[in-house]
N, C-alpha and C positions, 0 to 999 in steps of 0.2 A: 711733821711729815715733809718729805722731800718734794720740792717743787718739780712737777713733770715738765719736760721739754715740749715744745710745739710738735715735734716729730712723734714723741710718745702719745701725745694727746690724739694725733691723727690715727695712730695704730689702734688706740683704745676705742675710738669712734667706729672705725670700720670693722673691728673685731667683735663688736657687740651684736650678737645674733638676734637680740630682741628688737632691734631697730630695723625699719624698712630702709631700702636703699636711698629713697628720697630724704628721709630724716638724717641719714648718715651724711649725705652731700651738704644739706643745710647746716648741720652742726660743724662740718669741716670748714665751710665758708666762714663761720663765726670764729673758729680757731685761727683762721688765716688773717682775718681783719684785725684780731687782737695781736697776733704775733707781728704782723707787718705794720701795725699802727697806721692802718689805712681805712678809710670809712666805707668803701664799696667793694663787695665781692660778688661774683656771679658765675654761673655755669650755663653754657649755651649748647644748643644742638644745631649743627649746620647740615643743611640738606638742600641740594639742588640750587646752590647760590644764595640761599637765605639763611640768615642767623636768627635763631629764636632763643630768647632767655627762658631757661627752664627753672632755675632756682636763683635767688638773689638775696644779698644782705646789704642794707644801706637804703638811703632814701632818694636815690636818683630816680626821677619820674620816668625816664626812658629805659631804665635798667630794672625792670620788674618782671616777674614771671608772666609769660604770655606775649611780651613785647617782642617785636621782630623788625629786622631791617635788612636791606640787601647786604650781602657780605662785603661788597665793594665800599660800602659807607661805614664799615665797622672797623674798630681798632684791631679785631681778631684776624683781619685779612692777612696781615703780615705774620701773625703768630703761626698760622698753619703752613706757612711756606718754609719754615725753618725747623730743624730738629730739636734744638735746645729751646728753653723758655726765652720769650722776648721780654727784656726788662728796659723800660724807658723812664729815665730820671726826669727829662724835660721834653714833652711832646713836641714843643716848637722846634726842637733840634733833633728830629727823628724822621724815619721813613714812613711814619704813619700818614696816610693821605689827609689832606686838609679837609676834605668833605667830612671825614669822621670827626676831626677836631671841631668843625663848625657845628656838627650835629650834636655831639655829646659834651663838648667843652671840658674835657678832662686834661689835667696837666701832667699827671704821672700814670704809668701803667706797667703792669707785669702780668704776662699770661703764658699758658702752655697748652698745647693741644692734647686732646684725650682720644685714645684709639681703643677700639673694641674689636677683638679678633683681628688685629693688624689692620683694621680699616678706620679711617677718620670718622670720629663720632661728633666732636665738638671741641669746646675749650673750657678751661677753668681760669678765671682772671680776677685781678684786684686792681683798683684804680683810686686816684685821688683827684680832687678838683684842681689842686695846685701842684706845681712841679716839686720834686723832692730836693731838699738841700744836699742830701748825700745819695750817691748811686745805690741801687739794690745790691746787697752783698751776695757773695757766692753761696753762703748758707741760706739766704732767702730764695735764691734761685733753686737750690737743691730741695728746699722745702716745697716749692711750687711744683717741681718735677715729681717729688714723691706724691704730693696730693693728686696730680694728674694720673699717676699710675694706679693709686688706690681707687680713684673714681672709675678709671677704665676697668679695673679688675672687678669692682663691685657691679658695674653694669654687665660685664661678661657673665658673672656669677648669676645675677638676676635674669639675664636672658636665658642662661642654661636652665635655671630653675623653672622659668616660665615655659621653656620648651619642654622640659621634663613633665611639668604639670599638664601642658597641652597634650603631650603624648599619652600620658596616663589617662587623661580624660577621653582621648580618642580610643585608647585601648579598652577602657571601661565601656564606652558607647558601643564599640565593636563587639565586646564580650557580651553585652546585653542583647545587641542585635543578633549575634551568633546564637546565643541561647534561645532567643525568640524564634529564630528560624529553625533551630534544631528541634525545639519542642513542638513546632507546628509543621515540620517537614514530614513528608511521606517517606523520605529516605532516612537511613540510619547514619548518623554522624558519630564518629568514634575517635578515640585516641588510644594508642598503645605505648607503654613505656619501654625502656631499654631491656626490661626483663620479660618482654613479650606478654605482658598482662594488660588487660583493659584498664585504663585510668579514667575513661569517660565513655559513656554510651548514651545516645539521645533516646528519648522516650518512644520514638518510632519502633524501636526494637520490640516493644510489647505487642504492637499491632502485627509486626511481620513474623516474629519468632515466638511470641507468647511468653517472653521472659521480661521481668521488670529490669530496668537499667542497673539497679543495685545488685541484682543477682549475677551480673556479668562483670562488674567492676572488681578488679583484684584477681580475676580468673584468667588463665591462659586462653588466648583467642582460639587456639587449635582445638580446645575441648568441645567446641560447638559445631564441628564440621565432620564430614565423612573422612575416613582414613586417607583416601586419595586426595581430597581437597586440602587436608592438613599438610600433606607433603608439598603440594604446590604453593600453599599459603606461606609455609616456612621459607621456601626458596625466594618467594616474592618479598617477604619481610627482610631477608638478608640483603636483597638488592636495594630496597628503599633505605635501610640504615647505612648503606654504602653511598647514598646520595642519588640513586636512580629512581625517579617516580615511576609508579605503576598505574596504567590506565586500562580500563575496560577488562579487568581480570574477573572471569566468571568462576565463582566458587560455590560448592554445594554445602550449605549449612543444614543443620538439623534443628527443627523447632522443638518445642517442649514435648510434642507427641512422637517425635522421631521421624516426622515426614521431612523430605528433602525440600529445601527452599533455595533457589538459585539466586545469589546476589552478585551483581556486577559492581566490583570494587575499584575505586580510584584512591590512591594514597600517595602522600608526600612525606619527606622527613620533617621532624620538628627539631629545633636547635635551642640551646641555652648557652649564652656566652660564646657563640660560634661553634659549639660542639653539638653534633647530632645525638639526641637523647631519646629518640622514639619516632613514632610515625602518627600521622593523623589522616583521616580520609572519610569517605562516604560510601555507603553500600546501598545499592538500589535493587529492590526486589524485581527480578526479571523472570520469574518462574512462569508466568502466563505467556510472556513474550517468547520464551524458550520453547514452550509447549507448542505455541502457534508456529514458531520457526521450524520445529521438528516435523510438525504436521505438513507444513508447506514443503519442506525438503523431501519428506516422504512422497508426497504427491508429485512434486517436480521430478524426483528420481524415478517414480513409477511411470510418469509420462515419458521422460527421457529414454528409459530402458524398455519401453513398450515395443513389442515385436512389430507393430504397425507403425507407418509413418504418420506423424502428426504435424500439422502446419497451421499458421494463423496469418491470414491476409488482412491488411488494413483497408477497409473499404472507403475511408474518408480521405485517403491520399491519392494523388494522381496515379493511374495505372495499377492501382490496388496491389501494392507490393507485399511480399512476405515479410512479416516482422518477427516470426518465430518458427523454428523447425526443431523437432527433437532428434535424438541420436538415431532413432529408427528410420527417420526420413533420410538421414545421411547414409546409413547402411544400405537402404533400399535403392537410392539413386546414385550413390558414389559422390554426391556433391557435399562439400563442407559447408557449414552455416555461413562462413565468411564470404563464400562465393555466390550465395543465392539471396541472402537477406537484402531487401531493398529492390528485388526484381519480382516481376510478375511470374507466376509458376508456369507460364506457357513454354518456358525453356525445356520443359520435359517433352513436348510434342515433337513429332518428326514426320518422315515421309509416309509411314503406314498408320499414322494416327487417324482415326475415323472422324471426319469433319462433323458428321451427324452427332456423335457423341459429345464433341466439343460444344456444338451448338446447343445441345440439351443442357449442358452445364451453364452456359451463358444465359439461357432462358430462365433457369431456376434462380440464378443470381439476380437477373432483372426483376423477377417476381418476388425476391427476398424469401424464397422457400428452400427446403432441403432438396438434395439431389443425390442420385447414386447411379453411376455408370461404370462399365468396364471398357477400357480402351488401351491401345498400345502406346506406351511411353518409352523414352529412351534414357538410359543411364549416362553418367558423365563420359564413360568410355565408348558410347555410341551403340551399345548392345540394347536391343528392344526387349521389353517385358510387358506382360499383361498386368495392368494396374486397375484395381477396383477402387474408384474414387467416390468418397461420400463427403458431401458438403453440408454444413449446418450453419445458419445465420446466427449472429450474436447482436443483440440489441441493448441499448443503454436504458436508463431508467425512464427516459422520455419516449421510448419506443422507436428511437432512430437506429437504423442499421449501422453498426460500427465496424464489425469484423466478420470474416467467414472462417469457421473452423473446418479444417480438412483432414480426412483420414485416408491414408493410402495403404493399400494392402496388395502385396504381390500375389496374384493368383495365376501366375504363369504355369505352375505345376498342375493345377486343376484344369486350366485351358488345354495344356499339353495332353493330359489324359483323355479329355473329351475328344480332342482332335485325333488322338491315337485310336480311340474306339471307332470313330467315323472312318478312319483310314483302314482299320482291320475289316470293318464291315464292307467297305467298298471293294477292297482288294479281294477279299474272300468271295464276295458275290461275283466279282468280275471273273476271277480265275476258275471258281467252281462252275459257273455258268458255261464258260468256254470249254473247260476240260470235260465237263459232263456231257456237253453237246457232242464232243469228239467220241467219247466213250459210247454214247447212245448210238451214234452212227456206226461205230465199229461193231457194236453188239448186233445191229440189224444185219450187217454184212455176214457175220458169223451165223446168225439165225437162219437167214434165207439161203445160205450156202453159196453166196456170190463172191466169196473171198478167193482170190487167186493165190494168195500167199498167206496162209494161216499163221505162219511163224512171224511174219512182219507185223500182222495185226496183234499178235501176242506181245511183241516187243513194244508196240505202240501203247497197248494197255499198261504194260509194266512201267513204261517211261512216265505216262500220265499219272499213274498211281504213286510212283516215287515222287513226282513233283508235288502231288497233292499232300503227301506225307511231310515233304520238306516245308511246304507252305503252312501246314498245321503246326509243325515244330517252331517255325519262325513266329507264328502268331502266339503260340504258348510262351515262347521266350520273351517276346515283346510284352505280353500281359504280365509275366513274372517281374520283369524289370520295372514296369509301371507301378506295380504294387509295393516294390521294395523301397525302403527309405534311402534317401541319398546318404552316402557315407564317403565323403571326400577323404583321401589319404595320400601318403607319399608313395609313389610308384617309381621304382628304379627302371629307367628305359632299357638298360642292358638285360636285366633279369626278365622284363616283360617281353621283349622281342625274342629272347632265347626260348621262353616257354611256348610262344606261338610257333616258332620255327620247328622246335623239336616235335610238337604234336603233328604237324603236317608232313614232316619228313618220315614219320613212322607210317602214316597212311598212304603217302604218295612218294615212294622211295626215289623215283626218277626225277622229282622236282628239283630245280636249282633255286635256292633262296639265298641271296646275298644281303647281309646286314651291315650297315655303316652308322654307328652311333658316335656323333661328334658333339657331345654336351656332357657336362659334369653335373647338370642340375636334374632334379627329379620332376615327374609329372604329377600335378594335383588332380586326381580324378578317382572314381570308384573302381573297385576290382573288376567290375563288369567290362572295363575298357579292354581287357584281354579278349573277351568274347567278340567285341567290335572289331578289333584288329584281326582276329582269327577269321571273322566273316569276310573281311576284305581279301585276305590271302586265299581263303577258300574260293571265293569268286574268281580271283585271278587264275587259280589252277583249273577250276571246273569248266570255265568258259574258253579255255585255251585248247584248241584241237591238236596241238603239236605233241609229239611223243615225250619231249623233255621241256615242259613249260618252265619259264624263267620269271622269277619275281625278285624285285629289289625293295628293301625296306631301309629307309634313311631317317635318322633322327637328328635334328639340328636345333640350335637356339634361334628364336625369332622375337627378340626384345623381351617383353614380359611373358611371352608364350614359348612353348616347345612345339615345333612342327614335326609331325610324323608323316612320311610319304610312303604309300604302298603303290609301286608301278609294276606293270606286266607288259609282255610283248604279244598279248593275244589280240583278238579281233576288235576289242573295244566295246564299250557300252553305247547304246543309242544316244544321240544328242538330246532327244526329248527327256529320256530317263535321267540323264546327267543334269539337265537344267532343273527339273522338278526337285531332285534331291538337294542340289546345291543352293538353289534360291529359296527353297521352302514355300513355293507357290504352286498350287494345283488349280487346274480349271477342268471343266468337263471334257475338254478336248486334249489337255495335256496333263497326264497323271502317271505316276509310277505304277508298274504292274506287278513288282515283287515287293517282298517285305525285308529282305536281307539288308539292303542299303538303308531302309527306314530304321532297322534295328541299330545300325551304326550311327545314323543321325540322331536317334533318340538318346543313345548313350552319351555321345560327345556333347550335344547341346545341353544335356541335363547338368553338366558340370561347367557350364559357361563357355564351352568351346565352339568351334565352327568346323563344318564338314564340307568339303568341295571335291567334286569329281570331274575329271577332264576326260572327254570321250575320245580324244585323239592322241593321248599319250604326251609325255613330256617334250618330245622332239618332233611332234607332228607326223610321225611315221606309224601310226596305229597304236594299239594297246590302250590301256586305261591307267590313269594316275589318280589315286585317291589321296587327298590331303587333309589331315586332321591337325587342328591347333587347339592346344589346351594350356591352362595356366601352368607356369613354371615354379618350382620350389628350389631356392638356393639352399646350401648346407645349413644355414642358420635361420632359415625362414620357417615360421609356423604355418601349419596347414590352415588355421583359422584366418590368418592374414592374407593368404593367397587364394583361397577358394572363392569361386564366383557362383552367383545364383544361376538357375537354369535360364537359357534363352529360348526363343520361340521355336516350336517344331516347324510350323509353317504359318503364313499369314492367311 
């Protein structure tokens, strides 16, 4: 049999897969001592300035496994400073430090550094007590360099294998942990392969969907969903396999009985050798939560969309600010939530708000009881309205007052109707009493034969009768409009004024009516506005004693409103009558005597407008000027966006 060379022996040692790395290094040291004919061989680990002997061959008492010394006192200090092996024939004639020589007493030395993953690990060395007669040969140095490389490679392989074992152990522990979590979790854990079939489903699926895990494995995941959810899930699956995780995706699954179960799914891609080959994720049953959410959304929507205003004030914070208002409150008052949250609701009060009503609310709040009052409040644009306010206290579990719930309801229309009825009764009583007194006196004159001019008395009776008929007609029209529902619409000012003018030119041919329309916008009001403008023109004509009465109608833009002015050159309305109609305030001493102007006022204010009448004309030279302002509509504006609620008839 051929004799194997020392190099071949080294290859054979390190190629033996049955040996542990430590055995291989020890065997290699034996090969080296035999080849180099040198008694001592050792392998060291160098760390943080200390050299420790790991394996050794030979009987040197300081060069045994576990022995260590500072690197500065070791022969290996110089070894690690150079790239090639350090071969010293005679230590006394070398760069090895004297401290090392004094410590170990070695005469000859050859060593090489060992690197693992390009980092210094230690050294592999051979030494003799005496100096050598011949220098170490190149072959011997190459042998040592080979040994150092083989040791380094073996250590790298051992470290890799250990790391691999550690990782596999961690993976196994994680797998066991995952399986433990999966089997005990209320959520469904799953994996889906590249073919969109389940490869794993945790046991929670039986509790949630009444399927056993093995019934789902191997099946397409879309088979267990509604059609709509399957489409959504397929699109989400495509995104995940493209590398995009999916979070909080709600899908409608079908349980064994066909009932819908809503699962909230989170999923991420799985990879093998860097390639995405499926997805993994978790599905949480949120059916009950979705039901509660739908119920809450329904209640919230019902509250937000309620016709009445709803508010909530925090009674535990300074000045008891509003912390919630619904959309009905915004519509009622014109204030957005962002403008009022954090404020006390007294911003709705104004000049005509009854202090006693406010005090009644404050007293109820102080007593922590319910309250209900009707009072004048003001919208964001300054228009007043009658508000029926109801307050209810809210207590916590300990009985402490925390909030007040408020309900606001616009009762302006009802209050206007009640005021109108009182107005009709007062005017009718007043005029009937006065006119009937005159008629009674005229009748006595005719009965007693004391009349000097029977024809004049007849004219008086006819005039009073006509006035009473007109009063009755005005009352009937007012009552009809009060009963009719509000129907705001788009009214073209040119068509509107043309209809009014045409009607009066037919009945009074000698009247001069000038019209000047200087706006391209429409008026937002009901069709009864035509009756109101016609009343103003009729008054201007009827109360003008001249043969050719003159009336001027102008329509112009006034910001968000359109202003309609009806002016005449007649004798003018009385100042008291004008003030009562314009300000909406009546007293026992100051009140309107007719119903015509109240008819106009009722129509205009019903659509959120204002009515003002000037007793001295526009230029101060007599006549009457009536001014109507109503919401304007641009070409692209919707009636619903421009319409306004009714304002007060009078305070």
